[in-house]
N, C-alpha and C positions, 0 to 999 in steps of 0.2 A: 542419342535420339534427338531429333530436331522437333521441338514443340511448335505447334501452329501459333504464330504471333502476328498481331495486327497493330499498326501504329496509326492512331488517330483516324479511324475509319469514318467516312461520312455517314450521316444519319440514314441515308438510303440503303446502306450496307448492313445496318443493324439486324434486320430481320433474318438475313442469311446467317449472320454470326450467332444468332440465338437459337438456331436449329440444333436439336439433339441428334446424336448418332444412333438412331433406332433402326434396327434391321427390318426388312420386309416381313410382315406377319401373316400373309395370306395363306401360306401352307400350314402355319401353326393353327390358324382358325379352323381349317378343315379337320386337322387331326384332333383338336380339342372337341369339336362338334361330334365326331365319331365316338370319342371316349365317353362323353356325357350320355350319348344315346345308349351305349353299351352298358353303362352303370344303371341307367334307368330301366333297361330291359332285364339285366341279369343280376343286379345288385352285388352282394358280397362275392359271388363267383367271379364277376368281372374285375372287381377291385383286387382280389387275391391273385388272379391270373396276371394282371399288369404288374403287381409288385414282384411276383416271381420272375417275370420276364425282364424287369428293369433293375434287378440287383439282389433279390432275396429269394433264391431258388427253393429254400427249405421252409419258407414262411407258411404256417398253417392256421394261425389265428392273429387277427390284426389288433385285438384289444390287449392293451398292456395290463399285465396281471399285478397283483399286490407284491408278489415275489420279485418281479422285475423292478418295481419301485424300490424295494428294500436293497436289492443288489446294486442298483444305480447309486443309491445314497452312500453305500459303503465304498464306492469307487471314486467318488469326488473328493478331491483334496480339501483339507481344512482351510487352506488359504483361499481357494475358489469359493467355498461355502461362505466364508466370512465376507468376501467381496460381494457376492450375490446378496447377502443379508443387508449390507450397507446400501447397495443400489436399491434394493426393494424398499427399504425404509424411506429413502429420499423420494422415490417414485410415489409411494403411498402418501407421503406428506403433501406433495404438490397436488396430486390428483384429488385427494380428499377435500382440499380447499376449494375445489371446483364445484362441489355439490350445490345444486340450486335450491334456494329456499322457496317454498310455496308462495304464490302471489295471490292476493285477494283485493279486489277493487270494487267499490260501489260506484258504478258508472253514472247512475242517476237514482233518485229515490225509488226503492223497490226492486232495483236490478243489481245483483251482486255477481261478479264474474271472478272465477278462480282459475289458476293454472298450477299444475304440479307435475313433477317428473316421475315417470314410472319406468322401471327397468324393463328392457327387452328380455323376455323370459328365457329363450334358448339361443345361445350364441356359439359360433364355431370359430376356433382360432387355428390359423395355419402357421406352422413354425418351420421355416426352411432348414434343411440339414445337408445340403449338397456341398457347395464350396466351403461353407463354415456351419457348424452347429449353432444356430442363433438362439442360445438360451436367454440372451438378453431380451429377445422379442417375447418370450413367455412372460417376463416381468411386465413389459410395456403393455401387453394386452390383458393378461389375467388380473392384474392388480386393479385397474379401473373397472373391469367387469365385476369384480367382487365388491368394490366400493359402491358401484351403482346398484348392486342388488340383483344381478342376473341370477335367475333360479338355477339354470343349468349351463355349464361351460364345458363344451367338448373341444378336444384339441387333436389335431392331426399333424404328424411329422414323419418324414420318411425314415425307414430303418436302414442300417448298414447291411453289408453282405452277411453279417452274422445274425441278421434278423432282429437286431435290437436297436432301439433309439439311443442316441448319445446320452450317457448317464447324466451329464450336467443339465440337459433339457428336462429329463425326468425329475431331477432334484429341484429344478426351478418350478416345475409343475406342482410338485408336492409342497414346496415352500409357499406357493400362492394359493394352495387349496384346491388345485385342479386334479381330480382323480380319474376323469373319463378321457383317456388318451388312446389314440389309434395309430398303428404303425402303417401309415400310408401317406404318400406324397403326390406331387404333381396334380394334373388335372383330375385324376380319379379321386383324389382326396376331396377336392372342391365339389365334385359331382356327388360324392357320397353324402357330404354334409348338406348339400342343397336339395337333393332328391330324397335321401333317406334309403337305408338298406335294412336288412334284418338285424344287423349289428349296430350300424350307425344311425341313430335317430335323427331325423331332419331338424335343422336349425332355422331360425328366423333371419339371422344376419351373420355374415362371414367377414372375418378380419384377418389381416396379415399380408406380408410381402411374399414375393416368390419370383420364379423365373418367368419367361414369356408364356409358357404353357399354363402356369398357375394364374397369371394375370388375365390371360385370355379366357380361361375357364370362369374366373370371377365375373368378367364382363358378360359372358354368355348367360350364366345362371341369373345374373341381375335382371335380365330381360324376361325371366321366367318366374318372377315373383319372390326371389330371395334377395334381401338387401345386402350390399357390401359396404365396407368402410369408405372406399374411394377408388376411383380409377387410378392406375399407377403405371409407371414404366421404370426404366433403369434409374438407379440412384444418381444424385448429382450434388455438387457443392459449387457455390460462387463465393469468391473472396474479394472483398474490396479492401485495398491496402494502400497506404502512403509510405513515405520513407521512414516513418517512425516504427513501422512493423519490422518484425524479425524474419529475414528471408528464409532461415532454416525452418522456423515454425510454419511459414506459408507453404514451403516445399513439402513438409511432412503432411500438412492437411491435403495437399494435392494428391499425394501418394496414398494416404489412408482412404480417400474416396475411390481411387482407381482400383484398389484391391477388392471392391465390392463385386466387380464383374467386368467383362470385356466391353460392355456397352455403357458403363458408367462414364460420367463426364465431370471434369473439373475446369472451372473458368476463373482466371484472375483478372480483375479490373484494377488498373492503377494509372496514375498520371505521371509516373516517374520511370523513364526509360532505363536508367541505371539500376533501379530496384528490380525491374522486370528481368534484366540480364542476370542479376545476382540470384534471383529465384531459379532461373533456368539452370545455372551452375549447381545450385544446391539440390535440385531435383535429380540431376544426373548423378551427383555424389551419393545421395541417400538411396537412390534406386539400386545401386550396386550392392547395398547391404541387405536387401530384402529378398524373401522368397517370392514365388508367384510372378516372376518377372515377365513371363510371356503374356499373362493376363493383364498385368499392369500396363505393359507396353501397348496392348490393344486399346485399353481405355485412354491412355495418354494420346494416342493418335486421334482421338475424337475430342481432346481437350484443347483449351485455348488460353493464350495470354493476350489481353487487349489493353492497349494504352489509349486512354481517353484524355480529353482536354482539361476537365475540371471535375470537382466533386458533384456538381449538378448533373453532368453527363453520366457519371458512374451510377448515381441513384436512379436516373431515368432508365438507363440500360437495365439495371437490376430489376426494377419494377416491371419492365416489359418482359424480361426473361422469366420472372416469378420462380426463383429457385426453391428446391426442396430445403436445402441448408444454405444459409447466408452468413458468412463470417465477415465482420467489419473490424479489421485490424487497422485502426486509423486514429490519429491523435484527437479527432473530434467524433469518436464513434457514437457517443450518446446523442449528439446533435443529428448525425446521419440516421440513427435508429428511428428518430421521430419522423423521418421521411419515407420509411419502409411502408409500402402498401401491399405488396404481394411477396410472400415468403412462407415456407412451412415452419421453420424455426430459425431464430437469429442468435448469433453468438458474438458477443461484444468484447473487444479488447484483445490484446496479444496472447493472453493465457487461456482464452475460451476456445479450446480445440473442439472440433465437431464430434470427436469421439466421446467427449464428456456427455453430450446429449444422447449419443448412441447407447451409452451404458448407465450412467449413474448420477447425473446432476439432479434428475427429478422430472424433467420434461419428457415428452413422449417422442420416440424415434420413428413411429409409423406416420409418415408425412406424405403430402401430395407432391408428385413429381410431374415432369413433362409439361410444365406450365399450368397445371391444375390448381396451383396455389392462388391463382387469380380468383377462384371461386370456392375452393375447398379448404377446410381446416385440417390440421393433423388430428390424430385420434386423441380424444379427451373423454371426460365423463359423459358429456352430452352424446357422444357416439354410441353409448350403451343404453341410452334412455329414449323414451318418447315423451313429448309434452302433451298432456291431456288438459283440455279446458272444460270448465263446469260453469253453468249459470243457474242461479236461483232467482225466480221471478215471482213476486208476490202479486196479490190482487191490485195493490196500488201501483206496482210496477207495470203490469199490463195495461192499466188505465192510463198511465203516463206515456207508455211507449207504443201502445197498440195502433194508434192512428198513423204513426210514422211507418210502422211495419206494413200496414194496409196500403198506404199510398205508394210505397216503394214496390210492393208486390204487384199492385195494379199497373204501375208504369211498365213493368216487365211482362205484363199479360199472363201472370201466374195467379190465377184467381183462387185456386185452392190454398195457396200460401196466404192470400188475403183473408180467406175464410177462416183459417186456423187462428188468426189474430182477432177477427171481428166477432166470432162466436164467444170468445172469452170476454171481450169488451162488453158485449151485451149481457152476458151472465153477471159480470161484476156490477153493472148498473142496477141490477135487480136485487142486489144484496142489501 
């Protein structure tokens, strides 16, 4: 396979080279809109009908039972359980450190302002189960939700043809304390959590990755009053490497990203032509050893190797691209890391494979794609909380601040606002 390569492109060409290989979504939008309307009108009946049509003909109940949890736990190997436990501990440790401490400030005598984080009460988690059963996503979403203190955590994941969710997904749910799990996927799952049905109670915010239908459904319901974690598209990785990097490692990172899906994208930035050639050879060699070659080949057709002039150009290109994952395999990786402005998650050094963040290092793998890292963070504790402010104002406080309030309100011609301050000022004067 011939990878797309570009040798020292001019700055005017960068915008074209930073484009993602995203398919037209106009038909997807119409289909998703009809699904959401159907779930809004018919509730559980619509959800069940779609699940039966798309792969579970015998499905009669979408709620996972306690017996199914027990059965799933018995089916998961001890080695996988142990690995999930290690990953969960690391994710818990890192996310617990993110908890915000309450803030209290006396802004002037008699005026005390406070802020505290309050958990979002009801959250919904979407866990893909199509190309791969993403039990790792259960850990990435449920653990911070639990730490934040979310009162209710509902989870949706598509069932297989046997009408059951992958056992490792259910084990991860139980491991993280999630017991409300539904056997539904796609746009209908997002609609059920956003609108509510007789079985699936409405949530306040929806989290999780998915295919084009899932992501379009999240975007549509977010316009109807339900919050989502972030807009997202196909997964992506950008690698910045010099000749101190290991070409086999870089090729493996290219391929690991490519197996996420046919629209995924991998981009290598380097200043060394011979290293770029070596990576190409390694990609070809390693690809022959892997399954899912057709899907990986589709992803690689959208991927690129770009040779730039110097480190400054590589960092400028990376910040304009704003990658979901950024690997810096460079002898000066820590110095370059200080120049990162836009990225979802950054991996430093030759041994920091992107799959470490996908699974078990402790950082979250639910990250902004498609350039949204310019404005969005990946999922973290803040994603599951709201910041509420409080102010306590004493008689001395309104005496000190009242005239400022009155003057500002009058300047905006909001005289009732002015009145709310002045009546208190007059009252205090009489004390």
